[in-house]
N, C-alpha and C positions, 0 to 999 in steps of 0.2 A: 521416535526420532525427533530431534529438534531442528527446525529449519529457519534460517534467517535469509530473507530476500530483500535485496536492494532494488527498488523499482520506482522510477520517477513517476510513472503513470498511475501508481497506486493512490495518487491524490484523488482519483475518481473511484468512489466506493464500488461501483459496478465492475471495475477492472480487478477486483480482489477475489473473483470467483474461484480461481485456481487455489488460492490459499484456503478458502472455505471448504473446497472439496478435499484437499489434503488433510484437513482437520476432521471433517465429518465422516469421510469414507475410509480414511486410513489411520486415524487416531494420532496424527503427528501434531506436535506443538509448533505453530507457525507464527513468526514475527515478521512484519514488513517494515522496512525503513524507507521513508519517502520525504521529499522536501515539503516545506510549509505551503508552497504554491508552485505551480508549473503551468506552462501554456499547453493546453490540450484542446484539439478541435477548433483552434483559432481564438480561444479565449483563455484568460487567466483563471485557473481553478485553484481553490484553496483546499488543503487536506482537511478531511473531516474524521472524527472518531468513528469507530466501528464496534458494535457490540459483539460481533462474531470473530474478528481478527485483531490480534495485537498490532496496533499501528504506532510506530515511533516516528515522530516528525522531527526532522533535523534541518539546520540551516544548510543551504547549498549555493554554490556559485555556478553560473552557467547561463543557459538560455532563459531561465525563468524571469 
């Protein structure tokens, strides 16, 4: 199964655990779309690449 998740908090690599589990435990192909940066935990966080999860960084309008 192929899964696409839109998730603003995926700018934080540690928050991508669900996607890792779906890939590792269930064999799904998972892609995450997140903004280039987002306010998380009171500070501006920039999205980082991930060796385990396909991360697609896009421009976003909103709170960031």
